[in-house]
MINUPA-64511 format. One line per field, with one value per residue: y, x, z of N, C-alpha, C in turn; residue number from 1. Coordinates in pm, 1 decimal. Layout:
MINUPA-64511
n_Y = c(Y; ...)
n_X = c(X; ...)
n_Z = c(Z; ...)
ca_Y = c(Y; ...)
ca_X = c(X; ...)
ca_Z = c(Z; ...)
c_Y = c(Y; ...)
c_X = c(X; ...)
c_Z = c(Z; ...)
num = c(NUM; ...)
END
This chain:
MINUPA-64511
n_Y = c(9532.9; 9701.6; 9524.5; 9338.2; 9543.4; 9595.3; 9319.9; 9311.6; 9475.1; 9460.8; 9205.8; 9275.7; 9451.1; 9351.7; 9131.5; 9272.7; 9381.7; 9115.4; 9096.9; 9309.0; 9195.6; 9002.1; 9068.3; 9226.7; 9168.7; 9160.3; 8954.8; 8552.0; 8367.2; 8033.1; 7984.4; 8074.0; 8239.0; 8298.8; 8419.7; 8405.3; 8329.9; 8099.0; 7872.1; 7687.1; 7377.4; 7139.4; 6883.2; 7006.1; 7032.8; 7257.9; 7464.3; 7368.4; 7385.5; 7645.0; 7793.1; 7981.1; 8273.8; 8398.7; 8296.5; 8235.5; 8121.1; 8298.4; 8128.6; 7986.8; 7991.6; 7765.7; 7903.2; 7808.2; 8008.2; 8279.6; 8447.1; 8695.1; 8766.6; 9009.1; 8955.1; 8674.6; 8330.9; 8137.4; 7811.1; 7582.1; 7518.5; 7472.6; 7509.7; 7659.5; 7811.1; 8060.7; 8145.1; 8483.9; 8806.4; 9027.1; 8751.6; 8724.2; 8960.6; 9085.6; 8803.2; 8841.3; 9137.3; 9194.7; 8987.8; 9103.1; 9347.6; 9190.7; 9159.4; 9345.1; 9494.7; 9315.3; 9380.3; 9666.6; 9641.0; 9517.4; 9704.5; 9876.6; 9767.2; 9731.1; 9933.5; 10132.2; 9963.6; 9706.8; 9706.7; 9801.5; 9917.6; 9740.3; 9941.6)
n_X = c(13405.9; 13245.5; 13045.8; 12955.6; 12736.3; 12665.8; 12452.6; 12409.6; 12169.1; 12065.5; 11923.9; 11784.1; 11560.5; 11463.3; 11372.7; 11124.0; 11053.0; 10875.0; 10723.6; 10491.4; 10447.5; 10315.2; 10154.1; 10142.2; 10112.9; 10108.4; 10217.6; 10377.3; 10098.3; 9999.1; 9736.9; 9390.6; 9092.5; 8794.5; 8509.2; 8234.9; 7984.0; 7779.8; 7576.0; 7290.5; 7336.5; 7088.8; 6992.0; 7027.7; 6875.3; 6797.5; 6701.0; 6585.5; 6349.6; 6356.2; 6521.0; 6682.7; 6799.1; 6734.8; 6853.3; 7173.6; 7423.9; 7640.8; 7872.7; 8188.4; 8536.7; 8837.7; 9105.3; 9355.2; 9642.8; 9941.1; 10120.4; 10369.8; 10469.4; 10482.8; 10710.7; 10762.1; 10601.1; 10554.9; 10554.1; 10707.2; 11065.3; 11078.4; 10937.4; 10710.4; 10619.6; 10779.3; 10925.8; 10974.1; 11016.0; 11160.5; 11282.8; 11479.5; 11601.1; 11734.7; 12014.0; 12099.8; 12233.6; 12338.0; 12506.3; 12714.6; 12831.1; 12858.2; 13171.6; 13226.6; 13244.3; 13538.8; 13735.1; 13762.4; 13872.3; 14069.2; 14261.6; 14213.7; 14447.9; 14613.1; 14754.4; 14854.6; 15075.2; 15379.2; 15427.4; 15316.8; 15143.6; 14882.8; 14591.7)
n_Z = c(8678.2; 8581.7; 8340.6; 8515.5; 8638.7; 8464.8; 8373.2; 8579.2; 8617.3; 8361.3; 8410.9; 8611.9; 8543.6; 8325.0; 8466.9; 8668.9; 8446.4; 8291.7; 8523.9; 8460.5; 8268.9; 8386.8; 8507.0; 8643.3; 8998.8; 9317.5; 9478.4; 9353.3; 9169.8; 9120.3; 9068.2; 9023.0; 9207.6; 9099.2; 8974.4; 8781.0; 8534.6; 8429.7; 8232.3; 8418.3; 8445.9; 8291.4; 8440.3; 8694.6; 9012.1; 9114.8; 8883.3; 8790.4; 8962.1; 9003.3; 9132.4; 9017.3; 8870.4; 8612.0; 8277.4; 8343.4; 8618.4; 8869.4; 8957.5; 9135.2; 9084.3; 9033.0; 8818.6; 8635.8; 8575.0; 8560.1; 8773.3; 8805.1; 9071.5; 9301.4; 9579.0; 9761.6; 9834.1; 9933.7; 10093.2; 10140.1; 10217.4; 9974.0; 9704.7; 9438.3; 9488.6; 9553.6; 9316.9; 9270.1; 9205.6; 9363.8; 9490.5; 9218.4; 9238.4; 9412.5; 9500.6; 9296.4; 9291.4; 9504.2; 9471.0; 9382.1; 9465.7; 9721.3; 9506.7; 9437.0; 9662.0; 9779.5; 9548.7; 9611.5; 9855.8; 9841.6; 9649.4; 9806.7; 10003.3; 9855.6; 9834.4; 10068.3; 10090.4; 10106.8; 10346.1; 10543.8; 10803.6; 10966.0; 11115.1)
ca_Y = c(9612.2; 9745.4; 9441.0; 9292.6; 9688.7; 9599.3; 9293.9; 9313.0; 9598.0; 9379.6; 9129.0; 9356.9; 9538.2; 9231.3; 9098.3; 9423.9; 9346.7; 8967.0; 9122.8; 9339.4; 9132.1; 8871.6; 9174.6; 9353.9; 9177.6; 9178.6; 8793.1; 8444.5; 8315.5; 7978.5; 7964.5; 8188.4; 8236.9; 8435.3; 8430.4; 8321.6; 8333.4; 7966.2; 7825.9; 7589.6; 7228.7; 7071.1; 6825.7; 7093.9; 7010.4; 7412.0; 7494.6; 7277.8; 7430.8; 7740.0; 7886.4; 8057.3; 8392.0; 8430.9; 8195.9; 8202.2; 8186.3; 8234.1; 8001.7; 8031.1; 7860.5; 7809.2; 7913.0; 7738.7; 8148.0; 8243.7; 8568.3; 8633.4; 8824.5; 9115.2; 8879.5; 8511.9; 8294.7; 7975.1; 7665.9; 7506.6; 7526.3; 7432.1; 7606.8; 7700.7; 7978.0; 8112.2; 8209.6; 8666.5; 8967.3; 8948.7; 8648.0; 8671.6; 9043.2; 9061.9; 8775.4; 8877.7; 9224.3; 9071.7; 8901.8; 9217.7; 9373.0; 9144.2; 9126.4; 9486.7; 9491.3; 9218.8; 9480.9; 9782.9; 9662.1; 9455.2; 9777.8; 9980.7; 9682.1; 9731.6; 10126.9; 10111.8; 9863.8; 9535.5; 9740.1; 9953.8; 9857.4; 9818.5; 10019.0)
ca_X = c(13336.9; 13141.2; 13023.2; 12813.1; 12674.7; 12559.0; 12373.9; 12227.5; 12116.1; 11933.9; 11788.1; 11608.6; 11489.5; 11376.2; 11229.2; 11057.5; 10993.8; 10793.6; 10668.5; 10445.6; 10341.5; 10207.8; 9943.3; 10185.3; 10033.5; 10219.8; 10336.0; 10337.8; 10041.0; 9972.4; 9638.6; 9336.9; 8960.9; 8731.1; 8411.8; 8185.4; 7852.5; 7768.3; 7398.5; 7318.8; 7292.0; 6963.8; 6996.3; 7018.3; 6721.3; 6729.3; 6737.2; 6479.7; 6270.0; 6284.4; 6599.7; 6802.2; 6685.1; 6715.3; 6976.9; 7272.4; 7403.1; 7734.6; 7964.7; 8273.1; 8660.4; 8981.1; 9141.6; 9567.6; 9772.0; 10050.4; 10111.8; 10401.7; 10513.1; 10711.6; 10707.7; 10750.4; 10428.7; 10595.9; 10504.7; 10795.3; 11226.9; 11084.0; 10774.4; 10715.2; 10566.3; 10896.4; 11030.4; 10948.9; 11086.8; 11258.9; 11412.3; 11610.5; 11680.0; 11842.3; 12096.8; 12224.7; 12285.4; 12435.7; 12627.2; 12776.2; 12805.2; 12999.0; 13243.8; 13298.5; 13370.3; 13643.5; 13772.8; 13742.1; 13940.9; 14197.3; 14254.8; 14323.8; 14509.3; 14707.4; 14775.2; 14874.1; 15172.7; 15351.6; 15536.1; 15186.9; 15129.2; 14740.0; 14517.8)
ca_Z = c(8811.0; 8512.8; 8328.6; 8631.1; 8744.4; 8393.1; 8415.5; 8724.2; 8535.7; 8329.1; 8490.0; 8711.0; 8440.1; 8256.7; 8613.8; 8573.3; 8270.2; 8355.5; 8629.4; 8447.4; 8131.1; 8384.4; 8512.1; 8903.6; 9097.7; 9467.1; 9485.9; 9285.1; 9208.0; 8986.9; 9050.9; 9069.8; 9259.9; 9022.7; 9013.5; 8625.8; 8426.0; 8321.4; 8260.0; 8551.0; 8317.5; 8241.5; 8547.4; 8798.1; 9048.3; 9233.4; 8807.5; 8742.1; 9082.3; 8945.2; 9211.6; 9020.1; 8802.9; 8498.0; 8280.7; 8390.1; 8774.4; 8900.7; 9012.6; 9166.0; 9016.3; 9049.8; 8661.7; 8610.7; 8590.3; 8613.0; 8800.4; 8873.1; 9118.2; 9340.7; 9617.5; 9680.6; 9921.0; 9978.6; 10182.7; 10179.9; 10108.2; 9757.2; 9705.9; 9323.0; 9471.2; 9593.2; 9205.1; 9314.4; 9193.5; 9489.0; 9466.8; 9104.3; 9222.7; 9544.9; 9495.7; 9181.5; 9327.5; 9601.5; 9405.7; 9269.5; 9615.7; 9707.5; 9438.6; 9488.9; 9812.0; 9806.3; 9460.4; 9658.4; 10013.5; 9720.3; 9559.9; 9954.8; 10062.9; 9726.8; 9729.0; 10173.5; 10031.2; 10158.2; 10439.7; 10593.5; 10959.0; 10971.6; 11220.8)
c_Y = c(9624.8; 9672.6; 9411.2; 9416.2; 9646.5; 9464.1; 9276.3; 9456.1; 9578.8; 9285.4; 9186.7; 9393.2; 9404.3; 9082.8; 9143.9; 9362.3; 9266.0; 9007.2; 9179.3; 9346.5; 9083.9; 9009.5; 9186.2; 9333.1; 9121.9; 9049.7; 8663.3; 8365.7; 8212.7; 7965.5; 8159.0; 8143.1; 8281.5; 8339.4; 8439.6; 8312.6; 8196.4; 7972.3; 7733.4; 7416.9; 7159.6; 6959.4; 6805.6; 7067.3; 7163.2; 7444.2; 7452.6; 7329.0; 7547.1; 7885.3; 8036.8; 8203.9; 8466.5; 8354.4; 8170.9; 8221.4; 8161.6; 8203.8; 8056.3; 7929.0; 7875.4; 7772.8; 7890.5; 7886.0; 8158.5; 8391.7; 8624.7; 8754.9; 8902.3; 9037.0; 8755.5; 8469.6; 8158.2; 7974.9; 7596.3; 7568.8; 7487.9; 7421.5; 7678.8; 7827.4; 8052.1; 8246.3; 8422.7; 8760.4; 8944.1; 8920.7; 8623.9; 8795.8; 8981.9; 8937.7; 8808.8; 9025.7; 9241.6; 9071.8; 9024.5; 9322.3; 9341.0; 9123.6; 9294.7; 9567.0; 9410.7; 9341.9; 9582.0; 9739.4; 9553.4; 9581.3; 9897.6; 9901.9; 9718.1; 9885.7; 10188.3; 10025.3; 9726.5; 9544.2; 9750.8; 9883.9; 9865.8; 9840.8; 9883.1)
c_X = c(13150.4; 13033.6; 12921.4; 12801.2; 12540.3; 12424.3; 12361.4; 12133.7; 11968.9; 11866.1; 11718.9; 11516.2; 11402.8; 11331.6; 11123.5; 10945.4; 10873.8; 10690.3; 10519.4; 10362.2; 10266.0; 10055.0; 10057.0; 10124.8; 10156.8; 10297.5; 10317.1; 10227.0; 10076.2; 9796.8; 9539.9; 9192.5; 8945.1; 8581.6; 8302.1; 8037.1; 7816.6; 7594.3; 7450.4; 7291.5; 7116.1; 6898.9; 6953.1; 6919.8; 6755.4; 6689.3; 6554.2; 6362.7; 6297.4; 6355.6; 6681.3; 6683.1; 6769.0; 6744.6; 7111.4; 7291.3; 7537.0; 7834.1; 8130.3; 8403.2; 8707.8; 8968.2; 9349.5; 9575.5; 9833.8; 10044.9; 10234.5; 10457.8; 10590.8; 10769.2; 10664.2; 10629.3; 10513.8; 10586.3; 10561.4; 10921.4; 11178.3; 10981.8; 10801.8; 10716.5; 10738.7; 10983.3; 10900.7; 10995.3; 11257.5; 11396.0; 11494.4; 11683.7; 11798.4; 11927.9; 12215.7; 12306.0; 12282.6; 12547.7; 12781.6; 12818.1; 12941.6; 13152.6; 13312.3; 13379.9; 13501.3; 13690.2; 13828.3; 13881.1; 14084.9; 14256.3; 14304.6; 14457.8; 14657.0; 14815.5; 14784.0; 15047.7; 15250.6; 15382.8; 15450.9; 15177.3; 14941.3; 14679.6; 14440.3)
c_Z = c(8696.6; 8409.7; 8407.1; 8693.8; 8583.7; 8321.6; 8486.8; 8669.7; 8392.7; 8338.9; 8581.4; 8654.8; 8404.8; 8371.8; 8622.1; 8513.6; 8277.0; 8442.3; 8579.6; 8379.6; 8202.1; 8507.4; 8683.7; 9004.3; 9257.8; 9547.0; 9428.6; 9304.1; 9090.6; 8949.3; 9088.8; 9077.3; 9142.9; 9024.8; 8784.6; 8619.2; 8356.7; 8366.2; 8284.2; 8369.5; 8343.6; 8355.4; 8657.5; 8870.3; 9094.8; 9053.2; 8797.2; 8871.0; 9066.3; 9049.6; 9185.9; 8892.5; 8746.4; 8446.0; 8269.7; 8586.5; 8721.7; 9026.1; 9077.9; 9104.0; 8961.7; 8864.1; 8709.9; 8581.0; 8640.7; 8610.5; 8841.8; 8946.1; 9217.8; 9466.4; 9622.2; 9755.2; 9898.7; 10102.8; 10264.0; 10206.3; 10007.7; 9712.9; 9566.8; 9392.1; 9589.7; 9494.9; 9277.3; 9204.4; 9255.3; 9469.4; 9381.4; 9136.1; 9313.8; 9565.1; 9430.6; 9243.5; 9457.9; 9634.1; 9374.7; 9409.8; 9625.7; 9655.6; 9493.4; 9568.4; 9810.0; 9682.1; 9599.4; 9793.5; 9887.3; 9699.0; 9746.0; 10000.8; 9969.2; 9744.8; 9918.3; 10176.5; 10144.4; 10268.1; 10532.2; 10702.2; 10943.1; 11103.1; 11314.5)
num = c(1; 2; 3; 4; 5; 6; 7; 8; 9; 10; 11; 12; 13; 14; 15; 16; 17; 18; 19; 20; 21; 22; 23; 24; 25; 26; 27; 28; 29; 30; 31; 32; 33; 34; 35; 36; 37; 38; 39; 40; 41; 42; 43; 44; 45; 46; 47; 48; 49; 50; 51; 52; 53; 54; 55; 56; 57; 58; 59; 60; 61; 62; 63; 64; 65; 66; 67; 68; 69; 70; 71; 72; 73; 74; 75; 76; 77; 78; 79; 80; 81; 82; 83; 84; 85; 86; 87; 88; 89; 90; 91; 92; 93; 94; 95; 96; 97; 98; 99; 100; 101; 102; 103; 104; 105; 106; 107; 108; 109; 110; 111; 112; 113; 114; 115; 116; 117; 118; 119)
END
């Protein structure tokens, strides 16, 4: 039983370490929408007409990133956003708790003896 607890703790610590290493975001993401400064194209008619103030323009772009979140954000059953701290840690601890419960019940039953009446 101690081996299972050690494995569960190691999985939990490794998962939380990965969460912290990827930015400690609340939800799992594979893309991020950011605003960044870019210089306008020379062929841009708005730049030629003087619509922009200065040399750069603020533009909203999507960037491919990976944030391992605390909670999943799936939109379907087999979605890549289902990967999260919760989706790794909870099943491991449920397995450990289930095995502990089965072992506890077996010990309790064997301690009563084979001829003991059940209540």
